[in-house]
Biopython code that builds the backbone (N, CA, C, O; Angstrom):
import numpy as np
from Bio.PDB.StructureBuilder import StructureBuilder

atoms = [
    (1, "MET", "N", (4.156, -6.733, 13.008)),
    (1, "MET", "CA", (3.042, -6.960, 12.090)),
    (1, "MET", "C", (3.662, -7.254, 10.558)),
    (1, "MET", "O", (4.515, -6.590, 9.970)),
    (2, "THR", "N", (2.997, -8.406, 10.121)),
    (2, "THR", "CA", (3.754, -8.088, 8.508)),
    (2, "THR", "C", (3.033, -7.211, 7.603)),
    (2, "THR", "O", (1.852, -6.872, 7.678)),
    (3, "LEU", "N", (3.716, -6.960, 6.924)),
    (3, "LEU", "CA", (3.307, -6.259, 6.121)),
    (3, "LEU", "C", (1.551, -6.880, 5.686)),
    (3, "LEU", "O", (0.721, -5.976, 5.787)),
    (4, "GLN", "N", (0.998, -8.176, 5.266)),
    (4, "GLN", "CA", (-0.235, -8.420, 5.279)),
    (4, "GLN", "C", (-1.096, -8.452, 6.205)),
    (4, "GLN", "O", (-2.305, -8.681, 6.171)),
    (5, "GLU", "N", (-0.188, -8.135, 7.292)),
    (5, "GLU", "CA", (-1.116, -8.288, 8.599)),
    (5, "GLU", "C", (-2.018, -6.900, 8.220)),
    (5, "GLU", "O", (-3.230, -6.832, 8.017)),
    (6, "ALA", "N", (-0.671, -5.464, 8.189)),
    (6, "ALA", "CA", (-1.132, -4.391, 8.095)),
    (6, "ALA", "C", (-1.710, -3.674, 7.260)),
    (6, "ALA", "O", (-2.379, -2.641, 7.250)),
    (7, "ILE", "N", (-1.209, -4.644, 6.344)),
    (7, "ILE", "CA", (-2.567, -4.634, 4.899)),
    (7, "ILE", "C", (-4.594, -4.639, 5.039)),
    (7, "ILE", "O", (-5.516, -3.879, 4.743)),
    (8, "ASN", "N", (-4.409, -6.056, 5.695)),
    (8, "ASN", "CA", (-5.526, -6.723, 6.477)),
    (8, "ASN", "C", (-6.578, -5.737, 6.966)),
    (8, "ASN", "O", (-7.770, -5.508, 6.760)),
    (9, "THR", "N", (-5.666, -5.299, 7.649)),
    (9, "THR", "CA", (-6.088, -4.558, 8.945)),
    (9, "THR", "C", (-6.680, -2.795, 8.809)),
    (9, "THR", "O", (-7.633, -2.206, 9.318)),
    (10, "PHE", "N", (-5.527, -2.348, 7.816)),
    (10, "PHE", "CA", (-6.590, -0.614, 7.667)),
    (10, "PHE", "C", (-7.629, -1.230, 6.802)),
    (10, "PHE", "O", (-8.697, -0.645, 6.621)),
    (11, "LEU", "N", (-7.325, -2.585, 6.161)),
    (11, "LEU", "CA", (-8.751, -2.306, 4.878)),
    (11, "LEU", "C", (-10.317, -3.261, 5.876)),
    (11, "LEU", "O", (-11.472, -3.456, 5.496)),
    (12, "ASP", "N", (-9.792, -3.543, 6.863)),
    (12, "ASP", "CA", (-10.727, -3.708, 7.635)),
    (12, "ASP", "C", (-11.295, -2.956, 8.322)),
    (12, "ASP", "O", (-12.522, -2.858, 8.329)),
    (13, "ALA", "N", (-10.495, -2.256, 9.053)),
    (13, "ALA", "CA", (-10.787, -1.041, 9.975)),
    (13, "ALA", "C", (-11.192, 0.279, 9.206)),
    (13, "ALA", "O", (-11.666, 1.219, 9.845)),
    (14, "THR", "N", (-10.974, 0.371, 7.573)),
    (14, "THR", "CA", (-11.832, 1.327, 6.301)),
    (14, "THR", "C", (-12.832, 0.926, 5.950)),
    (14, "THR", "O", (-13.617, 1.651, 5.338)),
    (15, "ALA", "N", (-13.139, -0.562, 6.280)),
    (15, "ALA", "CA", (-14.472, -0.874, 5.173)),
    (15, "ALA", "C", (-15.329, 0.398, 6.003)),
    (15, "ALA", "O", (-15.236, 1.041, 7.048)),
    (16, "GLY", "N", (-16.011, 0.319, 5.077)),
    (16, "GLY", "CA", (-17.494, 1.004, 5.219)),
    (16, "GLY", "C", (-17.458, 2.503, 6.056)),
    (16, "GLY", "O", (-18.353, 2.885, 6.811)),
    (17, "GLU", "N", (-15.989, 3.381, 5.682)),
    (17, "GLU", "CA", (-16.156, 3.977, 6.155)),
    (17, "GLU", "C", (-15.551, 5.270, 4.648)),
    (17, "GLU", "O", (-15.584, 6.451, 4.302)),
    (18, "ILE", "N", (-15.247, 4.427, 4.403)),
    (18, "ILE", "CA", (-14.973, 5.075, 2.114)),
    (18, "ILE", "C", (-16.223, 4.086, 1.373)),
    (18, "ILE", "O", (-17.059, 3.182, 1.372)),
    (19, "ALA", "N", (-15.593, 5.017, 0.867)),
    (19, "ALA", "CA", (-16.729, 3.996, -0.851)),
    (19, "ALA", "C", (-16.816, 2.482, -0.930)),
    (19, "ALA", "O", (-16.892, 1.856, 0.127)),
    (20, "ASP", "N", (-16.813, 1.976, -1.845)),
    (20, "ASP", "CA", (-16.393, 0.577, -1.948)),
    (20, "ASP", "C", (-15.061, 0.495, -2.891)),
    (20, "ASP", "O", (-14.021, -0.159, -2.808)),
    (21, "SER", "N", (-15.753, 1.819, -4.181)),
    (21, "SER", "CA", (-14.781, 1.356, -5.207)),
    (21, "SER", "C", (-13.554, 2.399, -4.762)),
    (21, "SER", "O", (-12.679, 2.667, -5.586)),
    (22, "THR", "N", (-13.528, 3.042, -3.264)),
    (22, "THR", "CA", (-11.927, 3.376, -3.152)),
    (22, "THR", "C", (-11.689, 2.373, -2.421)),
    (22, "THR", "O", (-10.462, 2.456, -2.359)),
    (23, "HIS", "N", (-12.083, 1.095, -1.558)),
    (23, "HIS", "CA", (-11.493, 0.490, -0.654)),
    (23, "HIS", "C", (-11.476, -0.668, -1.144)),
    (23, "HIS", "O", (-11.274, -1.698, -0.502)),
    (24, "ALA", "N", (-11.757, -0.559, -2.719)),
    (24, "ALA", "CA", (-11.367, -1.887, -3.685)),
    (24, "ALA", "C", (-9.796, -1.002, -4.255)),
    (24, "ALA", "O", (-8.709, -1.525, -4.501)),
    (25, "TRP", "N", (-10.091, 0.135, -4.319)),
    (25, "TRP", "CA", (-9.174, 0.905, -5.254)),
    (25, "TRP", "C", (-7.838, 0.486, -4.309)),
    (25, "TRP", "O", (-6.950, -0.178, -4.845)),
    (26, "TYR", "N", (-7.721, 0.851, -3.016)),
    (26, "TYR", "CA", (-7.127, 0.695, -1.842)),
    (26, "TYR", "C", (-6.178, -0.715, -2.035)),
    (26, "TYR", "O", (-4.952, -0.789, -2.122)),
    (27, "ALA", "N", (-7.394, -2.010, -2.075)),
    (27, "ALA", "CA", (-6.788, -2.863, -1.991)),
    (27, "ALA", "C", (-5.697, -3.635, -2.668)),
    (27, "ALA", "O", (-4.844, -4.411, -2.236)),
    (28, "SER", "N", (-6.185, -2.879, -4.672)),
    (28, "SER", "CA", (-5.465, -3.435, -5.248)),
    (28, "SER", "C", (-4.227, -2.675, -5.468)),
    (28, "SER", "O", (-3.226, -3.293, -5.834)),
    (29, "MET", "N", (-4.194, -1.773, -5.340)),
    (29, "MET", "CA", (-2.720, -0.912, -4.957)),
    (29, "MET", "C", (-1.791, -0.562, -3.936)),
    (29, "MET", "O", (-0.927, 0.312, -4.010)),
    (30, "LEU", "N", (-2.187, -1.763, -2.404)),
    (30, "LEU", "CA", (-1.685, -2.103, -1.934)),
    (30, "LEU", "C", (-1.318, -3.789, -1.993)),
    (30, "LEU", "O", (-0.457, -4.099, -1.169)),
    (31, "ALA", "N", (-1.762, -4.759, -2.714)),
    (31, "ALA", "CA", (-1.191, -5.547, -3.063)),
    (31, "ALA", "C", (0.036, -6.011, -4.051)),
    (31, "ALA", "O", (0.780, -6.944, -3.749)),
    (32, "SER", "N", (0.117, -5.533, -4.819)),
    (32, "SER", "CA", (0.934, -4.797, -5.529)),
    (32, "SER", "C", (2.775, -4.801, -4.864)),
    (32, "SER", "O", (3.892, -5.243, -5.132)),
    (33, "MET", "N", (2.119, -4.060, -3.972)),
    (33, "MET", "CA", (3.184, -3.188, -2.467)),
    (33, "MET", "C", (3.677, -4.717, -1.867)),
    (33, "MET", "O", (4.851, -5.026, -2.072)),
    (34, "ALA", "N", (2.694, -5.789, -1.045)),
    (34, "ALA", "CA", (2.910, -6.683, -1.255)),
    (34, "ALA", "C", (3.276, -7.905, -1.282)),
    (34, "ALA", "O", (3.539, -8.787, -0.464)),
    (35, "ALA", "N", (3.224, -7.728, -2.822)),
    (35, "ALA", "CA", (3.646, -8.899, -3.781)),
    (35, "ALA", "C", (5.200, -8.401, -4.160)),
    (35, "ALA", "O", (6.144, -9.171, -4.340)),
    (36, "TYR", "N", (5.245, -7.161, -4.229)),
    (36, "TYR", "CA", (6.977, -7.055, -4.304)),
    (36, "TYR", "C", (8.207, -7.138, -3.218)),
    (36, "TYR", "O", (9.358, -7.522, -3.426)),
    (37, "LEU", "N", (7.590, -6.640, -1.937)),
    (37, "LEU", "CA", (8.239, -6.203, -0.621)),
    (37, "LEU", "C", (7.959, -7.432, 0.453)),
    (37, "LEU", "O", (8.481, -7.495, 1.566)),
    (38, "GLY", "N", (6.992, -8.439, -0.125)),
    (38, "GLY", "CA", (6.631, -9.776, 0.617)),
    (38, "GLY", "C", (5.797, -9.669, 1.686)),
    (38, "GLY", "O", (5.972, -8.935, 2.659)),
    (39, "GLU", "N", (4.630, -10.621, 1.439)),
    (39, "GLU", "CA", (3.551, -10.365, 2.214)),
    (39, "GLU", "C", (4.522, -10.419, 4.220)),
    (39, "GLU", "O", (4.785, -9.614, 5.113)),
    (40, "ASN", "N", (4.632, -11.378, 4.042)),
    (40, "ASN", "CA", (5.517, -12.044, 5.301)),
    (40, "ASN", "C", (6.409, -10.734, 6.032)),
    (40, "ASN", "O", (6.899, -10.857, 7.154)),
    (41, "ARG", "N", (6.532, -9.473, 5.213)),
    (41, "ARG", "CA", (8.085, -9.126, 5.542)),
    (41, "ARG", "C", (7.303, -7.936, 6.963)),
    (41, "ARG", "O", (6.223, -7.375, 7.145)),
    (42, "PRO", "N", (8.214, -8.014, 7.460)),
    (42, "PRO", "CA", (7.968, -7.354, 9.005)),
    (42, "PRO", "C", (7.721, -5.573, 8.689)),
    (42, "PRO", "O", (8.589, -4.869, 8.174)),
    (43, "VAL", "N", (6.010, -4.951, 9.234)),
    (43, "VAL", "CA", (6.332, -3.467, 8.634)),
    (43, "VAL", "C", (7.159, -2.636, 9.284)),
    (43, "VAL", "O", (7.459, -1.544, 8.802)),
    (44, "ASP", "N", (7.733, -3.166, 10.741)),
    (44, "ASP", "CA", (9.284, -2.235, 11.082)),
    (44, "ASP", "C", (10.554, -2.326, 10.331)),
    (44, "ASP", "O", (11.547, -1.602, 10.395)),
    (45, "SER", "N", (10.324, -3.319, 9.639)),
    (45, "SER", "CA", (11.673, -3.409, 8.510)),
    (45, "SER", "C", (11.603, -2.804, 7.614)),
    (45, "SER", "O", (12.721, -2.931, 7.113)),
    (46, "LEU", "N", (10.802, -1.915, 6.734)),
    (46, "LEU", "CA", (10.551, -1.742, 5.373)),
    (46, "LEU", "C", (11.139, -0.078, 6.063)),
    (46, "LEU", "O", (10.804, 0.688, 6.967)),
    (47, "SER", "N", (12.203, -0.155, 4.978)),
    (47, "SER", "CA", (12.619, 1.395, 4.567)),
    (47, "SER", "C", (12.718, 2.127, 3.388)),
    (47, "SER", "O", (12.728, 1.665, 2.247)),
    (48, "PRO", "N", (12.814, 3.688, 3.838)),
    (48, "PRO", "CA", (12.408, 4.245, 2.417)),
    (48, "PRO", "C", (13.191, 3.912, 1.284)),
    (48, "PRO", "O", (12.606, 4.419, 0.328)),
    (49, "ALA", "N", (14.334, 3.251, 0.840)),
    (49, "ALA", "CA", (14.425, 2.415, 0.103)),
    (49, "ALA", "C", (13.960, 1.362, -0.800)),
    (49, "ALA", "O", (14.157, 0.979, -1.953)),
    (50, "ASP", "N", (13.058, 0.977, 0.512)),
    (50, "ASP", "CA", (12.573, -0.386, 0.133)),
    (50, "ASP", "C", (11.510, 0.280, -0.873)),
    (50, "ASP", "O", (11.401, -0.122, -2.032)),
    (51, "MET", "N", (10.574, 1.546, -0.237)),
    (51, "MET", "CA", (9.020, 1.973, -0.715)),
    (51, "MET", "C", (10.561, 2.747, -2.076)),
    (51, "MET", "O", (10.060, 2.293, -3.105)),
    (52, "ARG", "N", (11.709, 3.402, -2.517)),
    (52, "ARG", "CA", (11.756, 3.584, -3.646)),
    (52, "ARG", "C", (11.798, 2.403, -4.508)),
    (52, "ARG", "O", (11.281, 2.628, -5.602)),
    (53, "ALA", "N", (12.248, 1.222, -4.362)),
    (53, "ALA", "CA", (12.701, 0.323, -5.105)),
    (53, "ALA", "C", (11.204, -0.311, -5.311)),
    (53, "ALA", "O", (11.046, -0.574, -6.503)),
    (54, "TRP", "N", (10.008, -0.650, -4.485)),
    (54, "TRP", "CA", (9.008, -0.826, -4.555)),
    (54, "TRP", "C", (8.012, -0.544, -6.021)),
    (54, "TRP", "O", (7.333, -1.214, -6.798)),
    (55, "ARG", "N", (8.614, 1.584, -5.729)),
    (55, "ARG", "CA", (8.059, 2.621, -7.308)),
    (55, "ARG", "C", (8.593, 2.212, -8.028)),
    (55, "ARG", "O", (7.799, 1.734, -8.839)),
    (56, "SER", "N", (9.866, 2.006, -8.413)),
    (56, "SER", "CA", (11.219, 1.845, -9.049)),
    (56, "SER", "C", (10.536, 0.362, -9.924)),
    (56, "SER", "O", (10.903, 0.383, -11.099)),
    (57, "TRP", "N", (9.684, -0.822, -9.603)),
    (57, "TRP", "CA", (9.076, -1.774, -10.065)),
    (57, "TRP", "C", (7.637, -1.658, -10.606)),
    (57, "TRP", "O", (7.349, -2.016, -11.748)),
    (58, "VAL", "N", (6.480, -0.987, -9.474)),
    (58, "VAL", "CA", (5.430, -0.821, -10.448)),
    (58, "VAL", "C", (6.101, 0.241, -11.754)),
    (58, "VAL", "O", (5.846, -0.388, -12.781)),
    (59, "ARG", "N", (6.568, 1.078, -12.012)),
    (59, "ARG", "CA", (6.870, 2.329, -12.803)),
    (59, "ARG", "C", (7.592, 1.291, -13.798)),
    (59, "ARG", "O", (7.853, 1.773, -14.900)),
    (60, "LYS", "N", (7.955, -0.037, -13.602)),
    (60, "LYS", "CA", (8.230, -0.738, -15.000)),
    (60, "LYS", "C", (7.268, -2.533, -15.113)),
    (60, "LYS", "O", (7.547, -3.522, -15.789)),
    (61, "GLN", "N", (6.198, -2.300, -14.191)),
    (61, "GLN", "CA", (5.082, -2.827, -15.294)),
    (61, "GLN", "C", (3.987, -2.926, -16.206)),
    (61, "GLN", "O", (2.967, -2.239, -16.250)),
    (62, "PRO", "N", (4.315, -3.800, -16.866)),
    (62, "PRO", "CA", (2.920, -3.111, -17.836)),
    (62, "PRO", "C", (1.773, -3.456, -17.736)),
    (62, "PRO", "O", (1.295, -4.438, -17.167)),
    (63, "THR", "N", (1.175, -2.427, -18.444)),
    (63, "THR", "CA", (-0.202, -2.557, -17.913)),
    (63, "THR", "C", (-1.371, -2.881, -18.735)),
    (63, "THR", "O", (-0.838, -2.900, -19.845)),
    (64, "GLN", "N", (-2.630, -3.153, -18.939)),
    (64, "GLN", "CA", (-3.664, -4.431, -19.721)),
    (64, "GLN", "C", (-3.113, -3.560, -21.420)),
    (64, "GLN", "O", (-2.713, -4.335, -22.289)),
    (65, "ARG", "N", (-3.122, -2.831, -21.583)),
    (65, "ARG", "CA", (-2.641, -2.509, -22.842)),
    (65, "ARG", "C", (-1.507, -2.013, -23.077)),
    (65, "ARG", "O", (-1.424, -1.146, -23.947)),
    (66, "GLY", "N", (-0.311, -2.452, -22.338)),
    (66, "GLY", "CA", (0.934, -2.788, -22.620)),
    (66, "GLY", "C", (1.603, -1.950, -22.795)),
    (66, "GLY", "O", (2.375, -2.058, -23.747)),
    (67, "GLY", "N", (1.636, -0.822, -22.046)),
    (67, "GLY", "CA", (2.202, 0.138, -22.046)),
    (67, "GLY", "C", (2.847, 0.003, -20.569)),
    (67, "GLY", "O", (2.752, -0.965, -19.815)),
    (68, "PRO", "N", (3.576, 1.309, -20.335)),
    (68, "PRO", "CA", (3.914, 1.783, -18.901)),
    (68, "PRO", "C", (2.951, 2.359, -18.583)),
    (68, "PRO", "O", (2.123, 2.694, -19.430)),
    (69, "PRO", "N", (2.779, 2.666, -17.101)),
    (69, "PRO", "CA", (1.755, 2.608, -16.513)),
    (69, "PRO", "C", (2.173, 4.254, -16.109)),
    (69, "PRO", "O", (3.258, 4.791, -15.891)),
    (70, "SER", "N", (0.228, 4.952, -16.128)),
    (70, "SER", "CA", (0.571, 6.428, -16.616)),
    (70, "SER", "C", (1.680, 7.128, -14.940)),
    (70, "SER", "O", (2.090, 6.316, -14.111)),
    (71, "VAL", "N", (1.892, 8.322, -14.825)),
    (71, "VAL", "CA", (2.179, 9.170, -13.250)),
    (71, "VAL", "C", (0.929, 9.231, -12.793)),
    (71, "VAL", "O", (0.977, 9.386, -11.572)),
    (72, "ALA", "N", (-1.004, 9.149, -13.480)),
    (72, "ALA", "CA", (-1.712, 9.521, -12.342)),
    (72, "ALA", "C", (-1.230, 7.701, -11.845)),
    (72, "ALA", "O", (-0.955, 7.859, -10.656)),
    (73, "SER", "N", (-1.112, 6.877, -12.012)),
    (73, "SER", "CA", (-1.301, 4.949, -11.450)),
    (73, "SER", "C", (0.645, 5.147, -10.733)),
    (73, "SER", "O", (0.859, 4.216, -9.958)),
    (74, "LEU", "N", (1.539, 5.827, -10.833)),
    (74, "LEU", "CA", (2.432, 5.855, -10.115)),
    (74, "LEU", "C", (1.579, 6.165, -9.071)),
    (74, "LEU", "O", (1.205, 5.253, -8.334)),
    (75, "ASN", "N", (1.072, 7.725, -8.816)),
    (75, "ASN", "CA", (1.209, 8.501, -7.707)),
    (75, "ASN", "C", (-0.496, 7.709, -7.347)),
    (75, "ASN", "O", (-1.196, 8.355, -6.568)),
    (76, "GLY", "N", (-0.891, 6.832, -7.715)),
    (76, "GLY", "CA", (-2.096, 6.235, -6.565)),
    (76, "GLY", "C", (-1.266, 5.393, -6.193)),
    (76, "GLY", "O", (-1.058, 5.591, -4.996)),
    (77, "HIS", "N", (-0.495, 4.303, -6.681)),
    (77, "HIS", "CA", (0.255, 3.514, -5.930)),
    (77, "HIS", "C", (0.779, 4.309, -4.705)),
    (77, "HIS", "O", (0.417, 3.999, -3.570)),
    (78, "THR", "N", (1.658, 5.365, -4.947)),
    (78, "THR", "CA", (2.408, 5.975, -3.538)),
    (78, "THR", "C", (1.379, 6.556, -3.119)),
    (78, "THR", "O", (2.088, 7.265, -2.406)),
    (79, "LYS", "N", (-0.195, 7.121, -2.771)),
    (79, "LYS", "CA", (-1.171, 7.516, -2.526)),
    (79, "LYS", "C", (-1.807, 6.354, -1.089)),
    (79, "LYS", "O", (-2.024, 6.499, 0.114)),
    (80, "ALA", "N", (-1.901, 5.315, -2.011)),
    (80, "ALA", "CA", (-2.095, 4.011, -1.030)),
    (80, "ALA", "C", (-1.138, 3.697, 0.148)),
    (80, "ALA", "O", (-1.424, 3.320, 1.285)),
    (81, "ALA", "N", (0.526, 4.042, -0.619)),
    (81, "ALA", "CA", (1.224, 3.666, 0.869)),
    (81, "ALA", "C", (1.342, 4.358, 1.869)),
    (81, "ALA", "O", (1.478, 3.925, 3.013)),
    (82, "ARG", "N", (1.292, 5.794, 1.450)),
    (82, "ARG", "CA", (1.195, 6.914, 2.269)),
    (82, "ARG", "C", (0.099, 6.406, 3.143)),
    (82, "ARG", "O", (0.273, 5.853, 4.229)),
    (83, "ARG", "N", (-0.983, 6.631, 2.600)),
    (83, "ARG", "CA", (-2.404, 5.847, 3.645)),
    (83, "ARG", "C", (-2.331, 5.351, 4.602)),
    (83, "ARG", "O", (-2.493, 5.605, 5.795)),
    (84, "LEU", "N", (-1.773, 3.746, 3.337)),
    (84, "LEU", "CA", (-1.641, 2.767, 4.880)),
    (84, "LEU", "C", (-0.825, 3.019, 5.905)),
    (84, "LEU", "O", (-1.221, 2.685, 7.022)),
    (85, "PHE", "N", (0.726, 3.773, 5.742)),
    (85, "PHE", "CA", (1.520, 4.094, 6.792)),
    (85, "PHE", "C", (0.788, 5.186, 7.246)),
    (85, "PHE", "O", (0.886, 4.951, 8.451)),
    (86, "SER", "N", (0.199, 6.096, 7.189)),
    (86, "SER", "CA", (-0.278, 7.292, 8.408)),
    (86, "SER", "C", (-1.200, 6.428, 9.602)),
    (86, "SER", "O", (-1.237, 6.464, 10.832)),
    (87, "TRP", "N", (-1.961, 5.588, 8.468)),
    (87, "TRP", "CA", (-3.195, 5.032, 9.539)),
    (87, "TRP", "C", (-2.536, 4.064, 10.962)),
    (87, "TRP", "O", (-2.579, 4.213, 12.183)),
    (88, "LEU", "N", (-1.934, 3.029, 10.022)),
    (88, "LEU", "CA", (-0.520, 2.632, 10.604)),
    (88, "LEU", "C", (-0.266, 3.468, 12.090)),
    (88, "LEU", "O", (-0.712, 2.889, 13.081)),
    (89, "MET", "N", (0.474, 4.892, 12.329)),
    (89, "MET", "CA", (1.552, 5.511, 12.453)),
    (89, "MET", "C", (0.252, 6.364, 13.848)),
    (89, "MET", "O", (0.489, 6.768, 14.986)),
    (90, "ASN", "N", (-0.796, 6.341, 13.203)),
    (90, "ASN", "CA", (-1.806, 7.231, 13.930)),
    (90, "ASN", "C", (-2.725, 5.733, 14.466)),
    (90, "ASN", "O", (-3.669, 6.172, 15.122)),
    (91, "GLU", "N", (-2.787, 4.487, 14.442)),
    (91, "GLU", "CA", (-3.051, 3.160, 15.454)),
    (91, "GLU", "C", (-2.179, 2.944, 16.530)),
    (91, "GLU", "O", (-2.430, 2.443, 17.627)),
    (92, "VAL", "N", (-0.500, 3.640, 15.820)),
    (92, "VAL", "CA", (-0.096, 2.716, 17.078)),
    (92, "VAL", "C", (0.022, 4.152, 18.533)),
    (92, "VAL", "O", (0.099, 4.069, 19.759)),
    (93, "LEU", "N", (-0.020, 5.381, 17.529)),
    (93, "LEU", "CA", (0.331, 6.442, 18.803)),
    (93, "LEU", "C", (-1.256, 6.669, 19.892)),
    (93, "LEU", "O", (-1.308, 6.979, 21.083)),
    (94, "ALA", "N", (-2.365, 6.381, 18.948)),
    (94, "ALA", "CA", (-3.632, 6.322, 19.592)),
    (94, "ALA", "C", (-3.592, 5.091, 20.894)),
    (94, "ALA", "O", (-4.241, 5.289, 21.921)),
    (95, "ASN", "N", (-2.680, 3.703, 20.692)),
    (95, "ASN", "CA", (-2.302, 3.073, 21.095)),
    (95, "ASN", "C", (-1.930, 2.572, 22.482)),
    (95, "ASN", "O", (-2.153, 1.670, 23.289)),
    (96, "SER", "N", (-0.987, 4.083, 22.217)),
    (96, "SER", "CA", (0.104, 3.985, 23.264)),
    (96, "SER", "C", (0.067, 5.080, 24.594)),
    (96, "SER", "O", (0.768, 5.267, 25.588)),
    (97, "ASN", "N", (-1.405, 5.799, 23.898)),
    (97, "ASN", "CA", (-1.672, 6.327, 24.893)),
    (97, "ASN", "C", (-2.471, 6.370, 26.250)),
    (97, "ASN", "O", (-2.330, 7.320, 27.020)),
]
sb = StructureBuilder()
sb.init_structure("model")
sb.init_model(0)
sb.init_chain("A")
sb.init_seg("    ")
for serial, (resi, resn, name, xyz) in enumerate(atoms, 1):
    if name == "N":
        sb.init_residue(resn, " ", resi, " ")
    sb.init_atom(name, np.array(xyz, "f"), 0.0, 1.0, " ", f" {name:<3s}", serial, name[0])
structure = sb.get_structure()
């Protein structure tokens, strides 16, 4: 499964289960991960080092006002990634039983 397929599957599965604004927030946060790491990258090839590099890249991206992202924004990106991968692990475990 590619990273973009995983993101799309997660977003499809959570649609209607979470607020529309939360759904849009996840989509926005995860889009930067796919852009940096590669949409066609296999999920099982991602490493902790890749995730640290992505977070470092996010930290260097200017915001709309031109400054660096806030700590809350960085934490939001991390939270969205953790939620995606936790969801994926639960899906894998559920499908293996």
